[in-house]
N, C-alpha and C positions, 0 to 999 in steps of 0.2 A: 281285405278281410272278407271271409265268406261265412255263411251260416254254419257250414260244416265245421270250420275251424273254431268258431265261437262256441258251439255246443260241445264239441270235443274237448276244448279247454275247460269249460265249466264242469263237465262231467268228471274229468280227471281230478279237478280241484276238489270237488265235493267228495269224491271217493277217497281222496287222500286225507281230507279232514276227518271223515268218518272212520277210516281204517286206523289212523294214528290215535284218535280218541278211544276207540275200542281197545286197542292194544295196551294203552296206558291206564285208562280209568277202570276197565273191567278187572284187571289183576289188583288194582288198588282197592277195589271194593267200595269206592266212594267218589263223589264228584268234588269233595272238599280237599282237593290236592292242589294247593296253590301253585306249586312248581310246574305242574302239568298245564295249568291255565296260562302261566307265564310263557312256557315253551310253545304252546299252541299259538299264542298271540304273536310272538316274535318270529315264528316260522311261517305262518300262513298269511298274516297281514302284509308283510313285504312281498311274499310270493304272489298274492293277489294283485298288488299294485304293479309289480314287475310284469305280470301277465298282461295287464291292461296296456302298459306301455309298449310291450312287444307286439301285441295284437294290433295296435294303432300304427306303430312306426316300423316294426320289423316282423310282419306276419309270417314271412318265409322262415325266419329263424325260429319262431315259435312252433311252426308246423314241423320243422326238422326235429326239434327237441321233444315234441309230443309223440311223433310217429317213429322215432328211432328204434331200430331192431338190430341187436348185435348178431352178426353172421359168423364170426370166428368162434369155433368151439371153446378155445381157451378163454377168450374174453367173455363169452356167454356164461361160462362156469364162474368167473370172478364176479359177474353181475349177480348171479344167483347166491353166491356166498355173501355178498354185500347185503342182499335182501334178508338172508338168514340172520345176519348180524343185527340189522334193525329190529327184526322180529324179536329176537332174544333180548336185545338191549332194552327195548321199550317194556316188554313184559316184566323183566327183572326190576326195572325202575318202579313199576306199579307195585310189585310184591314187596320191594324194599320199603316203600312208604307204608304199605299196609301192616307189615310186621315190624317196622322200625328196626331193621337190622343195623345198618350203619348209615345214618342220615347226615349229609354234609351240612355245615353251617350255612346260614342264609347268605353271608357275605360271599361265600364261594359260588352260590347259585347266581347272585347278581353279577359277580365278576364274569361268570360263564356267559350270562346273557349279554353283557357288554362286548365280549369277544365274538359272540355269535353275530351280533348286529354289525360289528366292524367287518367281519368276514363277509357278510351279505353285501356291504358296500363294495368290497374288493371283487366280489362275484359279479356285481353289476358292471364294474369297470372292465373286467375280463370280457364280458359279453359285448361291451361297447367296442373294445379294441379288436376283437376277432369275430368277424361275421361268419367265418367258416367253422366256428366251434360246433362240434357234434358230440352226441352222447355215445357214438360208436367210433371204433378205430377204422378210419377210411380216408381216402384222398378224394376231395371233391373237385368237380370241374372248375377250372379257373383259380384254384386255390394257390395262394402265395405264402411265402415265409413272412411272418411278422416278427420283427426284432426290436420293436420300440415299446415304451411304456413298461408294463409289468413283464412283458416278454423279453425285455432287455435285462431283466434281473434273473429270472429263472425261465427254463424252457417250457415248463408246464405249470403256469400260475393257477390254472383252474384246479388242478389237483392239490396245489398248496392251500388254496382257499377251502376246498372241501375237507381237507384234513382238519383245519381249524374249526370249520363248521361242525363236523361230526364229533370231534373230541370235546367240543364245548357243550353239546347236547346233553350228555349224561350229567355234566356239572350243573346245568340248569335244573335238571330233574332231581338233583340231590343224591345220586346213587353212585357209590364207589364200584359196585358190581357191574353196573352198566358201562362205566368208564373202562373197566378191564376188558369187557367184550368189544368195545369200540376201538381198542388198541389194535385189533386185528386189521382195521382199515388201512393204516399206512403200509402194512405188509402186502395187502391186496393191490394197493396202488403201485407199489414198487414192481410187482409182477406185470401189471398192466402197462406201465411206462416202458419196461424192457421190450415188450412186444410192439408197442406203438412206435417207438423210435426206430425199430427195424423196418416197419412199414413206411415211415416217413423218409428214411434214408433212401429207400429203394424207389419211392414214387413221387417225392416232392422235390422239385428242383431247388437247389440252394440250401437244403436242410443240413447237409454235411458241413458246409461253411458256417452256417448258423451255430452248429454245435461247437465249433472251434471258438466262436466269438462269445457265446454265452455258455459257460462251463457247468453251471449248476442246474440240475434237473428240477428240483422241487424246493429245497431249503437253501437259501443264500449262504454262501461260505461254508456249507456243510456237505450237501449232496445234490 
């Protein structure tokens, strides 16, 4: 661990907390939005703890995830569209609370929180299984095919997990309109997976055989 990595991680974490808080609380017009506080807690507390663990045990993995820059134009566009999705989804959640358009029952919000936390555990497991995991579509030096654990169930478990994470977010925030916006994410992921698999087939030894062994991309027994 270096000072540069430490301060870079802290800076991005603080910026993330501030940005999400502004996007949600400002449209809500109040800090008395309990769903938002619940969401901020289940999002950033595990993220903070995971960051500490990676900083101490896997600093290179943390560095890769902090400094990743997508070079492929198509993938870069998908990343930007995902950012727009978050922007619109969080703002709509705040406005939905402010004007009480369609507010989901509390039990739906708590169920969403449970799904979110479960997804976070799966996220940690994927990081543990695959040290080559990157935020960008690329082949890394020494990278090998991983076909055990969650990778023995679907070929892209990280995307499976993020779909669960992101679709549970608007439920925690109690907003139907935000949920409708976040439904765009699986579509974006489908496009990303198509491109990623083409890259892996060409550059990663054994990936074609792995595809024959593990038939499902993201959703077991479905797709």
